[in-house]
N, CA and C atoms as an extended XYZ file, in Angstrom:
273
Properties=species:S:1:pos:R:3:atomname:S:1:resname:S:1:resid:I:1 pbc="F F F"
N        -9.705      -19.904      -12.082 N   MET     1
C       -10.560      -19.716      -10.952 CA  MET     1
C       -10.626      -18.224      -10.643 C   MET     1
N       -11.776      -17.720      -10.271 N   GLY     2
C       -11.945      -16.312       -9.963 CA  GLY     2
C       -11.621      -16.031       -8.514 C   GLY     2
N       -11.374      -14.776       -8.246 N   GLN     3
C       -11.096      -14.390       -6.877 CA  GLN     3
C       -12.393      -14.124       -6.151 C   GLN     3
N       -12.404      -14.481       -4.877 N   GLU     4
C       -13.576      -14.211       -4.066 CA  GLU     4
C       -13.522      -12.756       -3.618 C   GLU     4
N       -14.680      -12.096       -3.497 N   PRO     5
C       -14.656      -10.711       -3.050 CA  PRO     5
C       -14.181      -10.627       -1.605 C   PRO     5
N       -13.507       -9.507       -1.288 N   LEU     6
C       -13.027       -9.301        0.071 CA  LEU     6
C       -14.209       -9.034        0.995 C   LEU     6
N       -14.120       -9.531        2.194 N   ALA     7
C       -15.178       -9.293        3.172 CA  ALA     7
C       -15.147       -7.822        3.583 C   ALA     7
N       -16.296       -7.248        3.801 N   SER     8
C       -16.325       -5.850        4.216 CA  SER     8
C       -15.983       -5.759        5.692 C   SER     8
N       -15.369       -4.653        6.058 N   VAL     9
C       -14.971       -4.431        7.447 CA  VAL     9
C       -16.130       -3.757        8.155 C   VAL     9
N       -16.574       -4.312        9.287 N   PRO    10
C       -17.680       -3.688       10.008 CA  PRO    10
C       -17.309       -2.268       10.451 C   PRO    10
N       -18.304       -1.384       10.471 N   ALA    11
C       -18.071        0.015       10.828 CA  ALA    11
C       -17.564        0.147       12.256 C   ALA    11
N       -17.871       -0.814       13.120 N   SER    12
C       -17.449       -0.727       14.517 CA  SER    12
C       -16.011       -1.186       14.734 C   SER    12
N       -15.326       -1.649       13.683 N   SER    13
C       -13.955       -2.123       13.817 CA  SER    13
C       -13.025       -0.952       14.111 C   SER    13
N       -11.972       -1.210       14.919 N   PRO    14
C       -11.003       -0.143       15.154 CA  PRO    14
C       -10.255        0.163       13.858 C   PRO    14
N        -9.738        1.367       13.716 N   PRO    15
C        -9.020        1.702       12.484 CA  PRO    15
C        -7.769        0.848       12.340 C   PRO    15
N        -7.384        0.585       11.117 N   ALA    16
C        -6.184       -0.201       10.845 CA  ALA    16
C        -4.968        0.582       11.331 C   ALA    16
N        -3.949       -0.121       11.812 N   PRO    17
C        -2.759        0.589       12.274 CA  PRO    17
C        -2.046        1.259       11.105 C   PRO    17
N        -1.331        2.328       11.406 N   SER    18
C        -0.537        2.992       10.378 CA  SER    18
C         0.647        2.102       10.037 C   SER    18
N         1.328        2.434        8.985 N   LEU    19
C         2.511        1.687        8.592 CA  LEU    19
C         3.552        1.742        9.712 C   LEU    19
N         3.682        2.901       10.351 N   ALA    20
C         4.644        3.049       11.451 CA  ALA    20
C         4.278        2.134       12.615 C   ALA    20
N         2.996        2.074       12.962 N   GLU    21
C         2.557        1.219       14.064 CA  GLU    21
C         2.776       -0.253       13.730 C   GLU    21
N         2.473       -0.637       12.496 N   ALA    22
C         2.658       -2.026       12.077 CA  ALA    22
C         4.139       -2.403       12.115 C   ALA    22
N         5.001       -1.503       11.625 N   PHE    23
C         6.437       -1.778       11.628 CA  PHE    23
C         6.962       -1.878       13.054 C   PHE    23
N         6.518       -0.978       13.928 N   ALA    24
C         6.958       -1.011       15.322 CA  ALA    24
C         6.541       -2.321       15.986 C   ALA    24
N         5.334       -2.784       15.688 N   ALA    25
C         4.859       -4.038       16.259 CA  ALA    25
C         5.694       -5.217       15.751 C   ALA    25
N         5.992       -5.238       14.457 N   LEU    26
C         6.812       -6.316       13.891 CA  LEU    26
C         8.217       -6.304       14.485 C   LEU    26
N         8.789       -5.109       14.615 N   LEU    27
C        10.124       -4.990       15.183 CA  LEU    27
C        10.140       -5.467       16.630 C   LEU    27
N         9.120       -5.105       17.389 N   SER    28
C         9.041       -5.526       18.788 CA  SER    28
C         8.962       -7.041       18.904 C   SER    28
N         8.167       -7.652       18.055 N   VAL    29
C         8.041       -9.112       18.077 CA  VAL    29
C         9.367       -9.749       17.686 C   VAL    29
N        10.016       -9.211       16.652 N   GLU    30
C        11.292       -9.755       16.187 CA  GLU    30
C        12.350       -9.677       17.285 C   GLU    30
N        12.317       -8.608       18.073 N   GLN    31
C        13.305       -8.423       19.125 CA  GLN    31
C        12.832       -8.982       20.461 C   GLN    31
N        11.709       -9.659       20.471 N   SER    32
C        11.124      -10.252       21.682 CA  SER    32
C        10.929       -9.213       22.785 C   SER    32
N        10.476       -8.048       22.384 N   ARG    33
C        10.177       -6.979       23.334 CA  ARG    33
C         8.683       -6.733       23.321 C   ARG    33
N         8.143       -6.216       24.436 N   PRO    34
C         6.720       -5.892       24.430 CA  PRO    34
C         6.428       -4.770       23.439 C   PRO    34
N         5.272       -4.839       22.837 N   VAL    35
C         4.882       -3.833       21.857 CA  VAL    35
C         4.510       -2.560       22.596 C   VAL    35
N         5.125       -1.459       22.184 N   SER    36
C         4.771       -0.167       22.756 CA  SER    36
C         4.347        0.749       21.624 C   SER    36
N         3.444        1.667       21.883 N   PRO    37
C         2.992        2.543       20.814 CA  PRO    37
C         4.140        3.414       20.311 C   PRO    37
N         4.228        3.617       19.008 N   PRO    38
C         5.306        4.419       18.456 CA  PRO    38
C         5.122        5.896       18.787 C   PRO    38
N         6.220        6.615       18.764 N   ALA    39
C         6.183        8.043       19.081 CA  ALA    39
C         5.713        8.878       17.900 C   ALA    39
N         5.510        8.267       16.754 N   PHE    40
C         5.155        9.033       15.562 CA  PHE    40
C         3.854        9.799       15.729 C   PHE    40
N         2.906        9.239       16.460 N   GLY    41
C         1.620        9.890       16.612 CA  GLY    41
C         1.557       10.835       17.800 C   GLY    41
N         2.646       10.942       18.552 N   SER    42
C         2.650       11.782       19.741 CA  SER    42
C         2.697       13.251       19.352 C   SER    42
N         2.010       14.094       20.112 N   PRO    43
C         2.086       15.516       19.830 CA  PRO    43
C         3.519       16.008       19.973 C   PRO    43
N         3.962       16.781       19.019 N   GLY    44
C         5.307       17.333       19.055 CA  GLY    44
C         6.365       16.398       18.502 C   GLY    44
N         6.021       15.161       18.244 N   ALA    45
C         6.995       14.220       17.694 CA  ALA    45
C         7.151       14.477       16.204 C   ALA    45
N         8.360       14.333       15.694 N   PRO    46
C         8.545       14.541       14.257 CA  PRO    46
C         7.778       13.480       13.477 C   PRO    46
N         7.117       13.875       12.429 N   GLY    47
C         6.321       12.944       11.637 CA  GLY    47
C         7.092       12.415       10.450 C   GLY    47
N         6.809       11.210       10.082 N   LEU    48
C         7.359       10.603        8.878 CA  LEU    48
C         6.203       10.225        7.984 C   LEU    48
N         6.353       10.528        6.716 N   SER    49
C         5.314       10.116        5.780 CA  SER    49
C         5.404        8.609        5.585 C   SER    49
N         4.327        8.009        5.111 N   ASP    50
C         4.347        6.570        4.842 CA  ASP    50
C         5.409        6.237        3.798 C   ASP    50
N         5.609        7.127        2.814 N   ASP    51
C         6.624        6.878        1.790 CA  ASP    51
C         8.030        6.864        2.391 C   ASP    51
N         8.308        7.824        3.294 N   ALA    52
C         9.625        7.874        3.933 CA  ALA    52
C         9.839        6.635        4.798 C   ALA    52
N         8.826        6.254        5.545 N   LEU    53
C         8.931        5.077        6.393 CA  LEU    53
C         9.105        3.818        5.547 C   LEU    53
N         8.376        3.730        4.457 N   GLU    54
C         8.509        2.574        3.565 CA  GLU    54
C         9.928        2.481        3.011 C   GLU    54
N        10.514        3.625        2.667 N   ASP    55
C        11.895        3.646        2.175 CA  ASP    55
C        12.847        3.122        3.245 C   ASP    55
N        12.652        3.561        4.481 N   ILE    56
C        13.487        3.099        5.592 CA  ILE    56
C        13.328        1.594        5.778 C   ILE    56
N        12.106        1.126        5.762 N   VAL    57
C        11.833       -0.310        5.943 CA  VAL    57
C        12.523       -1.118        4.849 C   VAL    57
N        12.419       -0.665        3.609 N   GLN    58
C        13.030       -1.399        2.493 CA  GLN    58
C        14.548       -1.451        2.635 C   GLN    58
N        15.156       -0.342        3.069 N   ARG    59
C        16.613       -0.338        3.252 CA  ARG    59
C        17.031       -1.269        4.381 C   ARG    59
N        16.270       -1.296        5.466 N   VAL    60
C        16.578       -2.197        6.581 CA  VAL    60
C        16.455       -3.645        6.130 C   VAL    60
N        15.376       -3.951        5.416 N   ILE    61
C        15.170       -5.323        4.928 CA  ILE    61
C        16.303       -5.735        3.998 C   ILE    61
N        16.721       -4.824        3.116 N   ALA    62
C        17.809       -5.145        2.186 CA  ALA    62
C        19.095       -5.444        2.939 C   ALA    62
N        19.402       -4.639        3.950 N   ARG    63
C        20.631       -4.867        4.718 CA  ARG    63
C        20.551       -6.144        5.530 C   ARG    63
N        19.410       -6.382        6.168 N   LEU    64
C        19.246       -7.610        6.936 CA  LEU    64
C        19.301       -8.812        6.022 C   LEU    64
N        18.731       -8.682        4.833 N   GLY    65
C        18.725       -9.785        3.883 CA  GLY    65
C        20.121      -10.176        3.463 C   GLY    65
N        20.976       -9.177        3.167 N   GLU    66
C        22.351       -9.451        2.768 CA  GLU    66
C        23.104      -10.150        3.891 C   GLU    66
N        22.943       -9.669        5.111 N   GLN    67
C        23.628      -10.275        6.251 CA  GLN    67
C        23.126      -11.690        6.489 C   GLN    67
N        21.834      -11.898        6.350 N   ALA    68
C        21.272      -13.234        6.550 CA  ALA    68
C        21.826      -14.214        5.521 C   ALA    68
N        21.982      -13.758        4.279 N   VAL    69
C        22.537      -14.632        3.234 CA  VAL    69
C        23.980      -14.982        3.576 C   VAL    69
N        24.753      -13.984        3.996 N   ARG    70
C        26.148      -14.253        4.368 CA  ARG    70
C        26.223      -15.251        5.531 C   ARG    70
N        25.411      -15.005        6.562 N   ASP    71
C        25.426      -15.887        7.723 CA  ASP    71
C        25.034      -17.305        7.345 C   ASP    71
N        24.032      -17.432        6.500 N   THR    72
C        23.579      -18.751        6.069 CA  THR    72
C        24.664      -19.454        5.256 C   THR    72
N        25.328      -18.728        4.368 N   ALA    73
C        26.398      -19.324        3.556 CA  ALA    73
C        27.532      -19.811        4.448 C   ALA    73
N        27.903      -19.022        5.441 N   VAL    74
C        28.967      -19.426        6.366 CA  VAL    74
C        28.540      -20.667        7.149 C   VAL    74
N        27.314      -20.671        7.649 N   ASP    75
C        26.816      -21.820        8.412 CA  ASP    75
C        26.824      -23.092        7.569 C   ASP    75
N        26.360      -22.985        6.330 N   VAL    76
C        26.315      -24.158        5.450 CA  VAL    76
C        27.728      -24.635        5.135 C   VAL    76
N        28.632      -23.706        4.846 N   ALA    77
C        30.010      -24.087        4.531 CA  ALA    77
C        30.662      -24.788        5.722 C   ALA    77
N        30.465      -24.232        6.927 N   GLU    78
C        31.031      -24.862        8.119 CA  GLU    78
C        30.464      -26.258        8.332 C   GLU    78
N        29.168      -26.414        8.138 N   ARG    79
C        28.541      -27.727        8.311 CA  ARG    79
C        29.095      -28.726        7.303 C   ARG    79
N        29.245      -28.300        6.044 N   LEU    80
C        29.767      -29.205        5.015 CA  LEU    80
C        31.202      -29.617        5.323 C   LEU    80
N        32.005      -28.682        5.801 N   VAL    81
C        33.393      -29.008        6.156 CA  VAL    81
C        33.415      -30.004        7.314 C   VAL    81
N        32.595      -29.756        8.362 N   ARG    82
C        32.546      -30.691        9.494 CA  ARG    82
C        32.116      -32.083        9.028 C   ARG    82
N        31.088      -32.140        8.174 N   GLU    83
C        30.613      -33.439        7.680 CA  GLU    83
C        31.689      -34.147        6.869 C   GLU    83
N        32.429      -33.390        6.061 N   GLU    84
C        33.487      -34.006        5.252 CA  GLU    84
C        34.611      -34.516        6.145 C   GLU    84
N        34.958      -33.760        7.184 N   ILE    85
C        35.987      -34.211        8.127 CA  ILE    85
C        35.533      -35.497        8.816 C   ILE    85
N        34.286      -35.537        9.263 N   GLU    86
C        33.762      -36.746        9.896 CA  GLU    86
C        33.754      -37.924        8.917 C   GLU    86
N        33.431      -37.661        7.656 N   ARG    87
C        33.413      -38.729        6.656 CA  ARG    87
C        34.817      -39.275        6.436 C   ARG    87
N        35.819      -38.368        6.384 N   ILE    88
C        37.204      -38.797        6.182 CA  ILE    88
C        37.713      -39.575        7.409 C   ILE    88
N        37.360      -39.104        8.603 N   LYS    89
C        37.784      -39.812        9.817 CA  LYS    89
C        37.172      -41.208        9.883 C   LYS    89
N        35.954      -41.339        9.399 N   GLY    90
C        35.259      -42.621        9.447 CA  GLY    90
C        35.744      -43.611        8.399 C   GLY    90
N        36.450      -43.120        7.380 N   ALA    91
C        36.896      -44.002        6.302 CA  ALA    91
C        38.131      -44.799        6.637 C   ALA    91
């Protein structure tokens, strides 16, 4: 099957958010905080290139991913132990 062509963006559409703005919005949602504009675009604020920001994002995701795997493994192990204890008590 072929891919359908992408729809064109109307000229009156607002510009797409920068990577920094998109990341800030995702982080705000994840932390259940209201979305606030990032300081990256503020005059006098230190700028980060998209490549530098992408590197930071990837490192954060990698660290969160490792912790999430550990937490999930612990949760599953605890659940299995509780279920086995209940099974033994019921026998």
